Structure formats: structure tokens, C-alpha cells
C-alpha positions in Angstrom: -1.1 1.2 2.3 -1.8 3.8 5.0 1.3 5.5 6.4 0.0 5.0 10.0 -0.2 1.2 9.6 1.9 -1.0 11.9 4.0 -3.9 10.9 3.2 -7.0 13.0 5.8 -9.8 12.7 4.6 -13.2 13.8 7.1 -16.1 14.3 7.3 -19.2 16.4 9.8 -17.5 18.8 10.2 -14.0 20.1 13.4 -12.1 19.1 14.6 -12.8 22.7 15.4 -15.8 24.7 14.7 -15.8 28.4 17.2 -16.9 31.0 16.7 -17.1 34.8 19.5 -15.8 37.1 19.2 -15.4 40.8 15.5 -15.7 40.6 15.1 -13.0 38.0 14.2 -13.5 34.4 16.2 -11.7 31.8 15.6 -11.2 28.1 18.6 -11.7 25.9 18.4 -10.7 22.2 18.3 -13.6 19.8 20.9 -14.0 17.0 18.8 -16.2 14.7 18.5 -15.7 11.0 15.0 -14.2 11.0 15.8 -11.8 13.8 19.0 -10.7 12.1 17.2 -10.2 8.7 14.3 -8.2 10.2 16.6 -6.2 12.5 18.9 -5.3 9.6 16.0 -4.2 7.5 14.5 -2.0 10.1 17.9 -0.5 11.0 18.7 0.4 7.4 15.3 1.4 6.2 15.1 5.2 5.9 13.1 6.6 8.8 13.6 3.4 10.9 10.5 1.3 10.7 8.8 3.8 8.4 5.6 3.4 10.4 4.3 6.5 12.2 2.5 4.5 14.9 5.9 3.6 16.4 7.7 0.3 16.8 6.8 -2.8 14.9 5.0 -5.5 17.0 6.6 -8.9 17.3 4.3 -11.8 18.3 6.0 -15.1 19.3 5.8 -18.0 21.7 7.6 -18.3 25.0 8.1 -20.9 27.7 7.4 -18.5 30.5 4.1 -18.8 32.4 1.7 -15.9 31.9 2.1 -14.3 35.3 6.0 -14.3 35.2 5.9 -13.2 31.6 3.8 -10.2 32.3 6.2 -9.2 35.1 9.2 -9.6 32.9 7.7 -7.6 30.0 6.8 -4.8 32.4 10.1 -4.6 34.3 12.8 -5.3 31.7 14.0 -2.0 30.4 15.7 -3.6 27.4 12.3 -4.8 26.2 10.6 -1.5 26.9 13.2 0.5 24.9 13.9 -2.2 22.3 13.1 -2.1 18.6 9.9 -4.0 19.0 6.7 -4.1 21.0 6.4 -7.6 22.2 3.3 -9.8 22.4 4.1 -13.2 23.8 2.1 -16.3 23.3 2.2 -18.7 26.3 1.8 -22.3 25.1 1.0 -25.1 27.5 4.0 -27.5 27.9 2.3 -30.4 26.0 1.2 -28.1 23.2 4.6 -26.4 22.9 6.4 -29.8 22.8 4.1 -31.5 20.3 3.8 -28.4 18.1 7.5 -27.6 18.0 9.4 -30.8 18.6 6.6 -33.0 17.3 4.7 -31.9 14.2 7.0 -28.9 13.2 10.4 -30.6 13.5 9.7 -34.4 13.3 7.0 -34.2 10.6 7.3 -31.0 8.5 11.0 -30.3 8.8 12.2 -33.7 7.5 9.5 -34.0 4.9 10.1 -30.5 3.5 13.9 -31.2 3.3 13.3 -34.4 1.4 14.0 -36.9 4.3 10.7 -38.8 4.2 12.2 -41.8 6.0 12.6 -39.6 9.1 9.0 -38.3 9.1 6.6 -39.4 11.9 2.9 -39.1 11.3 1.1 -38.5 14.7 -2.5 -37.2 14.8 -2.0 -36.0 18.3 0.9 -33.8 17.1 -1.2 -32.3 14.3 -3.9 -31.6 16.9 -1.5 -29.7 19.1 0.0 -27.9 16.0 -3.5 -26.6 15.2 -4.0 -25.7 18.9 -0.8 -23.7 18.9 -1.8 -21.8 15.8 -5.1 -21.1 17.5 -3.3 -19.6 20.6 -1.3 -17.3 18.3 -4.7 -16.2 16.8 -6.0 -15.4 20.3 -3.0 -13.1 20.9 -3.4 -11.5 17.5 -7.1 -10.8 18.0 -6.1 -8.6 20.9 -3.3 -6.9 18.9 -4.3 -6.1 15.4 -5.9 -2.8 14.4 -7.4 -1.6 11.1 -4.7 -0.8 8.6 -2.0 -3.1 10.1 0.1 -5.4 8.0 0.7 -8.9 9.5 3.8 -10.8 8.3 3.7 -14.5 9.4 6.8 -16.5 9.2 7.6 -20.1 8.5 6.4 -23.7 8.7 5.4 -23.6 12.4 2.4 -21.3 11.6 1.0 -22.5 8.3 -2.6 -22.7 9.6 -2.5 -19.2 11.0 -3.1 -17.1 7.9 -6.6 -18.7 7.2 -7.5 -18.5 10.9 -6.7 -14.8 10.9 -8.5 -14.2 7.6 -11.7 -15.6 9.0 -11.5 -13.2 12.0 -10.3 -10.2 10.0 -11.5 -10.4 6.3 -9.9 -7.1 5.4 -6.6 -7.5 7.1 -3.3 -7.4 5.0 -1.6 -10.7 5.6 1.7 -12.0 4.2 3.2 -15.5 4.8 6.8 -16.3 4.2 8.3 -19.8 4.2 12.0 -19.8 5.1 12.6 -23.5 4.4 12.1 -25.3 1.1 8.6 -26.3 0.0 8.8 -29.8 -1.4 7.6 -31.1 -4.7 4.1 -32.3 -5.0 5.2 -36.0 -5.0 6.8 -35.5 -1.6 4.2 -33.1 0.0 1.4 -35.6 -0.9 2.9 -38.1 1.6 1.1 -36.2 4.3 -2.4 -37.6 5.3 -5.0 -35.9 3.1 -6.8 -33.9 5.9 -3.4 -32.5 7.1 -2.1 -31.5 3.7 -5.4 -29.8 2.6 -5.6 -27.9 5.9 -2.0 -26.7 5.6 -2.5 -25.5 2.0 -5.7 -23.8 2.8 -4.0 -22.2 5.9 -1.3 -20.6 3.8 -3.9 -19.5 1.2 -5.5 -17.3 3.9 -2.7 -14.8 3.2 -2.8 -12.2 0.5 0.8 -13.0 -0.4 2.6 -16.3 0.1 6.4 -15.9 -0.3 9.0 -18.6 -0.8 12.8 -18.6 -1.0 13.1 -19.8 -4.6 11.1 -20.0 -7.8 11.1 -23.8 -7.5 9.5 -23.8 -4.0 6.8 -21.3 -5.2 6.0 -23.5 -8.2 5.9 -26.7 -6.0 3.4 -25.0 -3.7 1.2 -23.9 -6.7 1.4 -27.5 -8.1 0.2 -28.9 -4.7 -2.6 -26.4 -4.5 -3.7 -27.3 -8.0 -3.5 -31.0 -7.5 -4.9 -31.3 -4.0 -7.4 -28.4 -3.8 -8.4 -28.1 -7.5 -7.9 -24.3 -7.2 -8.0 -21.9 -10.1 -4.5 -20.6 -11.0 -3.9 -17.4 -12.9 -0.1 -17.4 -13.4 1.2 -16.7 -9.8 -2.3 -16.1 -8.3 -4.6 -18.6 -6.6 -8.2 -17.4 -6.9 -11.4 -18.5 -5.2 -14.6 -16.5 -5.0 -13.7 -13.1 -3.6 -10.3 -14.0 -2.3 -6.9 -14.3 -4.0 -3.4 -15.2 -2.9 -0.4 -14.1 -4.9 2.5 -16.6 -4.8 6.1 -15.5 -5.5 9.8 -16.0 -4.7 11.7 -13.6 -2.4 15.2 -14.9 -1.7 16.0 -13.7 1.8 19.3 -11.7 2.0 21.6 -10.0 4.5 23.0 -6.6 5.2 26.4 -6.8 3.3 27.8 -3.7 4.9 27.5 -5.3 8.3 30.1 -7.9 7.2 32.1 -5.8 4.8 32.7 -3.0 7.3 34.0 -5.5 9.9 36.9 -6.3 7.6 38.8 -3.2 8.9 37.6 -3.4 12.5 40.7 -3.6 14.8 39.4 -6.5 16.8 38.5 -8.5 13.7 41.9 -7.8 12.1 43.7 -8.9 15.3 41.6 -12.1 15.5 42.1 -12.8 11.8 45.9 -12.4 12.1 46.0 -14.7 15.1 44.0 -17.4 13.2 46.4 -17.1 10.2 49.4 -17.4 12.6 47.9 -20.5 14.2 47.5 -22.0 10.7 51.3 -21.8 10.2 51.0 -21.1 6.5 48.5 -23.9 5.9 45.4 -23.3 3.8 42.2 -22.9 5.8 38.9 -24.4 4.8 35.9 -23.3 6.8 32.3 -24.3 7.3 29.7 -22.9 9.7 26.5 -24.9 10.2 23.7 -25.5 12.8 23.6 -29.0 14.1 21.2 -30.6 11.6 21.0 -33.6 9.4 20.0 -31.4 6.4 23.5 -29.7 6.4 25.4 -32.7 4.9 28.2 -32.5 7.4 29.0 -36.3 7.3 29.0 -36.3 3.5 31.3 -33.2 3.5 33.7 -34.9 5.9 33.8 -37.8 3.5 34.6 -35.5 0.6 37.4 -33.8 2.6 38.9 -37.2 3.4 38.6 -38.1 -0.3 40.6 -34.9 -1.2 43.7 -36.3 0.6 43.3 -39.7 -1.1 43.2 -37.9 -4.5 45.9 -35.4 -3.6 48.3 -36.9 -1.0 50.8 -34.2 -1.8 48.4 -31.8 0.1 48.8 -33.7 3.4 49.9 -31.3 6.1 49.1 -28.3 4.0 45.3 -27.9 4.5 43.2 -27.6 7.7 39.5 -27.8 7.8 37.7 -25.9 10.6 34.3 -27.4 11.2 32.2 -25.1 13.3 28.9 -26.5 14.4 26.4 -24.2 16.2 24.3 -26.1 18.8 20.7 -26.7 17.8 17.9 -29.0 19.0 20.4 -31.2 20.8 17.7 -32.2 23.2 16.2 -34.3 20.4 17.5 -37.8 20.0 18.3 -37.8 16.3 20.3 -34.6 16.8 22.3 -36.0 19.7 23.0 -39.1 17.5 24.1 -36.9 14.6 26.5 -35.0 16.9 28.0 -38.4 18.0 28.4 -39.5 14.4 30.1 -36.2 13.4 32.5 -36.5 16.4 33.3 -40.1 15.5 34.0 -39.2 11.8 36.3 -36.3 12.9 38.2 -38.6 15.2 38.6 -41.3 12.6 39.9 -38.8 9.9 42.3 -37.2 12.3 43.5 -40.5 13.5 44.0 -41.9 10.0 45.5 -38.9 8.2 46.8 -36.6 10.9 50.3 -36.2 12.2 51.9 -35.1 15.4 52.3 -31.6 14.1 49.0 -31.4 12.1 45.4 -32.0 12.7 43.4 -32.1 9.4 40.0 -31.3 11.0 39.5 -28.9 13.8 36.0 -29.4 15.2 34.3 -26.8 17.4 30.8 -27.2 18.8 29.8 -23.7 20.0 28.4 -20.4 19.0 30.6 -17.4 18.1 29.9 -13.7 18.2 29.8 -11.5 15.1 33.4 -10.3 15.2 34.8 -13.8 15.7 32.7 -15.0 12.8 33.9 -12.2 10.5 37.5 -13.0 11.4 37.0 -16.6 10.5 35.4 -15.5 7.2 38.3 -13.2 6.4 40.9 -15.8 7.3 39.5 -18.7 5.4 40.9 -19.5 1.9 37.8 -21.6 1.1 34.2 -21.7 2.5 32.8 -25.2 2.1 29.0 -24.8 2.3 27.3 -28.1 1.2 23.8 -28.6 2.7 21.8 -31.6 1.3 18.9 -29.2 1.2 18.5 -25.6 2.3 15.9 -22.9 1.8 18.7 -20.3 1.3 21.8 -20.5 3.5 22.9 -17.1 4.7 26.4 -18.3 5.7 27.3 -18.4 2.0 26.2 -14.8 1.5 27.9 -13.7 4.7 31.2 -15.2 3.6 31.0 -13.4 0.2 30.0 -10.1 1.8 32.8 -10.3 4.4 35.6 -10.6 1.8 36.3 -6.9 1.1 39.6 -8.0 -0.3 37.7 -10.1 -2.9 39.8 -13.1 -2.0 38.7 -16.6 -1.1 36.6 -19.2 -2.9 33.0 -20.3 -2.1 32.1 -24.0 -2.7 28.3 -24.2 -2.6 25.8 -27.0 -2.8 23.5 -27.0 -5.8 20.6 -27.8 -3.5 21.0 -24.6 -1.4 18.7 -21.7 -2.3 21.7 -19.4 -2.5 23.1 -21.3 -5.5 20.4 -19.6 -7.6 22.1 -16.2 -6.8 25.8 -16.9 -6.2 26.9 -18.0 -9.6 30.5 -17.1 -8.8 30.7 -20.1 -6.4 31.9 -23.5 -7.4 28.6 -25.4 -7.4 28.7 -29.1 -6.5 26.5 -32.0 -5.7 26.7 -32.4 -1.9 26.4 -36.2 -1.9 29.3 -36.6 -4.4 32.5 -37.0 -2.5 34.6 -36.9 -5.7 32.9 -33.6 -6.7 33.8 -32.2 -3.2 37.4 -33.3 -3.6 37.7 -31.9 -7.1 36.1 -28.5 -6.0 38.6 -28.3 -3.1 41.5 -28.9 -5.3 40.3 -26.3 -7.8 39.6 -23.8 -5.1 42.9 -24.1 -3.4 44.7 -23.8 -6.7 42.6 -20.8 -8.0 44.5 -17.7 -9.0 44.0 -14.4 -7.2 42.6 -12.9 -10.4 39.9 -15.5 -10.8 39.0 -15.2 -7.1 38.7 -11.5 -7.5 36.4 -11.8 -10.5 34.2 -14.4 -8.9 33.9 -12.6 -5.6 33.3 -9.3 -7.3 30.4 -10.7 -9.3 28.7 -12.2 -6.2 29.2 -9.0 -4.2 27.5 -7.0 -6.9 24.5 -9.3 -6.7 24.4 -9.0 -2.9 24.6 -5.2 -3.1 21.7 -5.1 -5.5 19.4 -7.4 -3.6 20.2 -6.9 0.1 17.9 -7.4 3.1 16.2 -4.0 2.6 15.4 -4.9 -1.0 14.1 -8.3 0.1 11.7 -6.9 2.7 10.6 -4.0 0.6 9.9 -6.2 -2.4 7.8 -8.5 -0.2 5.9 -5.8 1.6 5.4 -3.9 -1.7 3.9 -7.0 -3.3 1.7 -7.4 -0.2 0.2 -4.0 -0.9 -0.5 -5.0 -4.5 -2.0 -8.3 -3.5 -4.3 -6.6 -1.1 -5.4 -4.2 -3.9 -6.1 -7.2 -6.1 -8.1 -9.0 -3.4 -10.3 -5.8 -2.9 -10.7 -5.5 -6.7 -12.0 -9.1 -6.9 -14.3 -8.4 -3.9 -15.8 -5.5 -5.8 -16.3 -7.7 -8.9 -17.9 -10.4 -6.7 -20.3 -8.0 -5.1 -21.2 -6.5 -8.5 -21.8 -9.9 -10.0 -24.1 -10.9 -7.1 -26.1 -7.6 -7.4 -26.8 -8.2 -11.1 -27.3 -12.0 -11.2 -29.1 -13.0 -8.0 -32.9 -13.3 -8.3 -33.0 -11.3 -5.0 -30.0 -9.1 -5.2 -30.1 -8.1 -1.5 -30.5 -11.7 -0.3 -27.8 -12.9 -2.7 -25.4 -10.2 -1.5 -26.0 -10.8 2.2 -25.7 -14.5 1.9 -22.1 -14.3 0.6 -20.8 -11.4 2.8 -18.6 -12.3 5.7 -20.3 -11.3 9.0 -17.5 -9.0 10.0 -16.8 -7.4 6.6 
């Protein structure tokens, strides 16, 4: 790939959120997982972005109207001097709502996380989903240049790779799915026109990346069953195009969490947390508000722990930290109410005047506060019902420079494939959660050290830089394969068509 190429990152949202104060719009950097991963990669990659044409370009949607957006982008110095050039996609209100809240998060999200009973099938939503992808395409048409590499992210934009390929047949395109891709038997629940268009959309990319080997294989199975495509190991081929499909487990920057261990503010906060615990053991979990995270089942498991081990009453406290997310949606508000009711019931049933078994907090915390919590916790209880990866598990491991603490991790989290030193459990089995808590709280310092050390070695070998470089390196190889197939296709037409020139021209894309 040319050294003067640009990296164009495309995601549903920009790496900023916009707030209005005193009539002025301000851009505040986002702290989401994708932004953190890409930002860490660019910060740590030798030479910054490694692209001689300057900053990477980030294309994402915004709720601001076009005129106000243009003014904000031109006057906000933090954007002008930031790590990215920003290209914003302004979606109409109806399209933004039915694309994001509708098809993306009330159809694809529950289906891909194996909650088919929560899926809604609305043709109008899919139409707006297609329209939103088309509006992203319009922005990209004004942005891409020859030699650029376009990296499209996640389930909101599954149609975009094929749309972009039709406009720019030679463009290097990668697509990465951050959430799980479901088995064929689950994916096929979508109406046939939708599921075919979604698969064909992803296959417009040269490289389709997934979090785990299972998700990559499920995607290939769906392509084979629904499209009848030819598969060659991890490659889907059709005429002159090919798509390489592989797993790239997203990671973190371990040093960002390890180095915080000795930070004065973090140490002070950690000591205060331990003092507040009054010599009790601390169990910690950090989740976004979402039904896929298994919070209610986890609370049941924690309650079961005291039924199985009443001698631990008053000796263990569970800090349940929930980060607000999508709480404007009805099912998320209802989930929040159920969590709060469960916490209240457990505290009322088991708690004492001098001890509250569950401390529940519904808020975001900054990086230093989070690291202090990781460093203070005796156990991290991470038990999603289904998760593409779960970076909290990796952050907890990376933060423990002292190699103390125990990670309890759901077998249905993508991170379970990498963090073999964790206690792996079934997140729906309250007895398993109870048993894992007892084992974790009773584990010797030597065993904790060994398990943490093994996991930290893995994180050091495959960090966020390795993740991004692996994916972008395979993109370059996938582009070379596609060009090789194109040469073979052209050669075949020249030698087999009755009229070589007519045969060639009839199969060539108009913009090739």
C-alpha cells in the first residue's frame, strides 16, 4: 500500500459528542470503546498515524443540522487541532431514529446477541437503514482519494461496503464487526431480502473482520447457505471480486492501565476505596446498561453465594457500576428499574445496619477513578450473556501491575477465548457464579499471581497496535488478491470470448 495513503475511519458516530452551552456548540471527545481503541493505536504507532498525507479522516453521523455543523467544525479549535479530520454525516431526524434506535438496535442488536424474542421486523426501519448507509456513501464520495484505505465499523453500516465498492471498484475497503455475528440458524430469522442485502453489503469489502473465529465462521456459513457463494477456506469469491474473512480480537493499550497503578491520584483513590471497605472483600463489575450484560442473572448469583456461604455475610461487598446507555429506549428504562429493584431486594434481605452487600452506582467514571476501582477490587465479576469481546475484562487484567485479583468471566464473552487465566463460567448458572466467587475469594496469592501473569503476557503480545496492524496488513493482502483475480478474469475473457474486445468491455465496471 502506498505510503501516501490516508486511513479513513467510518463509524455510526464521530469521535466527539456535541453539547450546546450558552448558544454555542462544543465538541467533547468521546470515550467509547472504538474511539479508545483507534486513538490508542494511533498514539502508539511509530510515526503517529504513519500516513504522510496527515491525519486520518473520521466519517460519522451527527445530530447537528448542516449549517450549524459547518460553523462548529470551522470554529472549534479542538477539532481543527485534533487527531482526526472530521467529515460529518447529517441524518434527517426520522432516518437517524429508525436507523439507529430502530433497525440497528431493535432488530440487529437483539438478534445478533441471541435475543430473538426482542427483535422487531419493520420494513420502514430497514428502508431508513438503507437510506442512512446511502447518506454515508454521499459523504465518502466527496472524501476518498485514490490510494486511501477505508475502514468501516460495525453493524450500523453493513450495507456501506457494497455501496462504496460500486462507486469505487479499486478502493481498499475493510469492514469490522464489533458485536457477535450469530449462527446461521439465528441470522436466517431475518426476512430474506434483508439478510441477503446485509451479507452482500459486507462482501463489498476486501476484508471482513470479526471478533472471534466462531463469528467469522458463522458469517461464512450464512454466506454459503443464503447466497450460494464459492468459499476457498477464508475467502469468498465471485467473478473478479474476493472478500477475505478472518478474526481480529480487538484489544487495549495495556500500558495505559498498568502505568496508572503508580499514579499518585489513582493510589490515593484506591486507598480511600479500601478504607471505605473496612477490610471487606470487594467484588467489582463495570457494564453499560444493556440486557446482554447479564446483570440480573449476576445479582442472582451473588445472592446465591450468601445462601451457599452464610459465613461470608458482612465480609464481601459487590460494587455494581452501570454506565448509562440508551436509557431513552423503553426496554432499557425497564431494565434499569428491574436492576434497581433487585439491588433493593438483596440489600433489604441480606444487609445489616453496618453493611450493604450491593453498592449500586449508575454513572460514568473517568479513567483514573476506573483504574483505582480495578486496583482495589479483589474480584472482577464480568458475566455478559453474550458479548463480542468485553474490554473491561482486559482492562482489569492490565491494571493489576501487582498481579493480584481474580477475573471471573463469562464463557460467552469473546475475551474468554484469550483470557484463559480467568475463572470461566456459564453466566446463566447462579450456582456456577456462587462457586466461582467462593473460589476467587479463597484463592492464594501465588495462584492469583500465576493466572494474572499468564493473561498479562497475552495482552502484551496482542495489544491494540497489533490488532490494528494485523487487520490493516491483511487488508493490503486482500486487495492484492482481488487485483490478482481481476487480472485472471480479464485474461480469461480475452482468450475465451468470441469477440475478445466485446467480452472484455461488457464485464468491465464503467469506472474501472
